[in-house]
Every structure is written in C-alpha cells, then in structure tokens.
C-alpha positions in Angstrom: -54.1 -91.4 -30.6 -55.2 -90.6 -27.0 -52.9 -90.4 -24.0 -54.0 -92.3 -20.9 -52.7 -91.3 -17.4 -52.9 -93.8 -14.6 -52.7 -92.0 -11.2 -52.8 -94.2 -8.2 -55.6 -93.0 -5.8 -53.5 -93.8 -2.7 -51.0 -91.1 -3.6 -53.9 -88.7 -4.1 -55.4 -89.5 -0.8 -52.0 -88.8 1.0 -51.7 -85.4 -0.6 -54.4 -83.9 1.7 -52.3 -84.8 4.7 -49.4 -82.8 3.4 -51.5 -79.7 3.3 -53.1 -80.1 6.7 -56.7 -80.3 8.0 -59.2 -77.8 6.3 -62.0 -75.8 8.0 -65.3 -77.4 6.9 -67.4 -74.4 8.2 -70.2 -73.8 5.6 -71.0 -70.1 5.1 -74.3 -68.4 4.5 -73.9 -68.8 0.7 -73.4 -72.6 1.2 -69.6 -72.5 0.3 -67.2 -74.5 2.5 -64.4 -72.4 4.0 -61.4 -74.6 3.2 -58.8 -72.6 5.1 -56.3 -74.6 7.0 -57.4 -75.4 10.7 -55.6 -74.0 13.7 -53.9 -76.6 15.9 -56.1 -79.6 16.6 -59.3 -77.6 16.2 -62.0 -78.2 13.6 -62.2 -74.6 12.5 -59.7 -72.1 11.0 -58.5 -69.2 13.1 -61.1 -66.8 11.7 -64.1 -69.1 12.3 -62.7 -70.2 15.6 -62.6 -66.5 16.8 -66.1 -65.8 15.5 -67.7 -69.0 17.0 -68.6 -67.3 20.3 -70.2 -64.3 18.5 -72.2 -66.7 16.4 -73.4 -68.7 19.4 -74.5 -65.5 21.1 -76.0 -63.5 18.2 -76.7 -66.1 15.5 -74.8 -63.8 13.1 -72.7 -65.9 10.6 -69.1 -64.7 9.9 -69.5 -61.9 7.4 -67.3 -63.3 4.7 -69.7 -62.9 1.8 -72.8 -60.9 0.8 -75.2 -63.6 1.9 -73.7 -63.5 5.3 -74.0 -59.7 5.6 -77.7 -60.0 4.3 -78.4 -62.6 7.0 -76.9 -60.3 9.6 -79.1 -57.5 8.4 -82.2 -59.7 8.4 -81.4 -60.9 12.0 -81.0 -57.3 13.1 -84.3 -56.3 11.6 -86.0 -59.1 13.6 -84.3 -58.1 16.7 -85.5 -54.5 16.4 -89.0 -55.7 15.4 -89.2 -57.8 18.6 -87.9 -55.0 20.7 -84.8 -56.9 21.7 -82.4 -54.3 20.6 -82.8 -50.5 20.2 -82.9 -49.0 16.7 -79.8 -47.0 17.6 -77.8 -50.2 18.1 -79.3 -51.6 14.8 -78.0 -48.5 13.1 -74.4 -49.3 14.2 -74.8 -52.8 12.8 -76.1 -51.3 9.5 -73.1 -49.0 9.2 -70.7 -52.0 10.0 -72.4 -54.0 7.3 -71.9 -51.2 4.7 -68.3 -51.2 5.7 -68.0 -55.0 5.3 -69.6 -54.9 1.9 -67.2 -52.2 0.7 -64.3 -54.4 2.0 -65.8 -57.5 0.3 -65.9 -55.7 -3.1 -62.2 -54.9 -2.7 -61.2 -58.5 -2.0 
C-alpha cells in the first residue's frame, strides 16, 4: 500500500519568505549563488562588494574554478592587447594560484 502526502503549495510558497531574499547572481560555472541578500539589495554581501570590480575589469567573483579560469583568460587578453604589463599579469596569476588552493580547501 502506497502512502500519499498532500502538501498545500501555498504553505511551500510562504517558506521562502521566512528565509529571506536570495542572491540570484549566476557564476562563471552557471551556478546560482543563493546566499541571502544584504538589506534591500539584489545581491549578497560578497557579490555586492565585488560588483564594482566586475564592472571595471570584467572579472567574475572567483568563487569557483571556472571563474578563476575566466580571470586568467581575460588577463591573457589584456597582456596581448598591451593594456596591462606582464608584471601586473604575473601578480594576477599568483593570486589565482592562491585562490585555487583556497577553493580546494573549501
């Protein structure tokens, strides 16, 4: 004999309001952030702080390997177009190495 559960959808819809608004920022890997937003904003605190950096550089927030890869690809393009010096690119590469080490530990 099978057991049937009847769960009213209205109650499920209200559950999201208890938790709070969620950040809908889509990362480089295509995954939605899902962290709770800060205040009345549309983004979580992490993506809110990074938004100016992303506007100026085109670098996504480095929260996964795809984002770090995209940062490296954009840095390569900036060097190839003589927009930044290779020395500055080397700093970005070292930071990306550190980020990847940290991501593996998370």
